N, C-alpha and C positions, 0 to 999 in steps of 0.2 A: 922816481919822483916821490917825494914824501906824501903820505896820506893826509897830512895836516895842512895842506895848502889848497887854495881855491884859485882856479884859473877861469877868468871871465872874458868872453869876447865882448869888446866894447863897440866896434864898428869898423868901417873902412873908408878910405879916401881913394877916389879914382883919379889917377894922374895920367899924363900923356904917355908915359912909358911903362907904368906899373900901377897895380892896385895894392895899396898898403892896408893890411889888416892889423888892428890894434887889440892887444890883450892886456889885462891887468892880472897880476899874480899876487895873491894875498897870503901871508903866512903870519901866524900869531906872534912870532918872535921879531918881526921887522916891519918896516913901512911897506905899503903896496909898491910893487915894481911894475913898470910899463915896458911892454915889448911890442915891436912892430915887425911884421913879416910881409915880404913883398912877393908878388907874382907878376911877372912880365905880362903886359897887355897882349903880346904876341901869342902867349899860351892860350888865352881865351879866344883870340881871333882864329887860331888854327885848330880850335876845338880839342886841345889837349887837356883842358880842365873846364868844367862847367862852373858858372857863377855860383850856383847853389852849393857846390862842393868845396869851393875855395876856403871858407872858414874852417872846415874840417881838415883839409890838407894842412893849413897853417897850424891848427891846434895840435895835430899829430907831431909836426916838426918841433913845436915849442915843448911839448911833453918830453920828446926825445932829448932836447937840449937841457931841460931841467933835470932829467934823470941822469944824464951824463956828467953833470956838474954839481951834484948834491944840492939841487934847487937854486944855485946861484951862478948862472952862466956869466962869463966875462963880457959878452956882447949883449946888446939890447935890440939889435936890428939884424934880421936874417933874411936872406934871399932864398926862395924856394927854387930848387934846381930842376932841370929836365928829368934827371933820374928819379927824383922824388915824385914828380908828376906821373912818370911811367909806372913806378911802383904802386902808387895810389890807384891808378886806373886798373892795373892788373889785379889788385886785391879786391876791388869793389865792382868789377864787371862780371856779371854772371855769364858763364859759357852758353852759347846758343845750343839749343836742343838739337840732337841729330834727327829727331822726328818732329815734324811740324804738328801742331794741334789740329785736330779735326773739329769742324763745327758739327754740332748735333743736327741730325736730319729732322726736318719738320715732318710730323706725322699727321 
C-alpha cells in the first residue's frame, strides 16, 4: 500500500445476513474511492468475531487488497472469510498464562 493514501472508516450498516463496513480511500492523484467489506452475522452470533474488532478485521483485509493491487483493486466489495477471522483471532488473542496470578495477602 502506498504511503500517500489515506484509508478512513466511514461506518457500518447492519443487515439481516451481514454487517457491511464502509471505507473511503483517498489518494492525491485520483478521486476518493469507496469500499465495502462484509462480515456474516453468523460470525458475530457464534462469537468468532467481536463487534468492536470488526472494523479492524475489515481494515486489515482492505490494506491487503490495496497492497496486492498497487492501491487499485478491481473490486470494491469484499467478504471477510472464516479463515481471515481465524487468523485475526490467533494473532490478537493473548495466550493464557500457565500460572494464575495470586492475589496479595492482606496483612
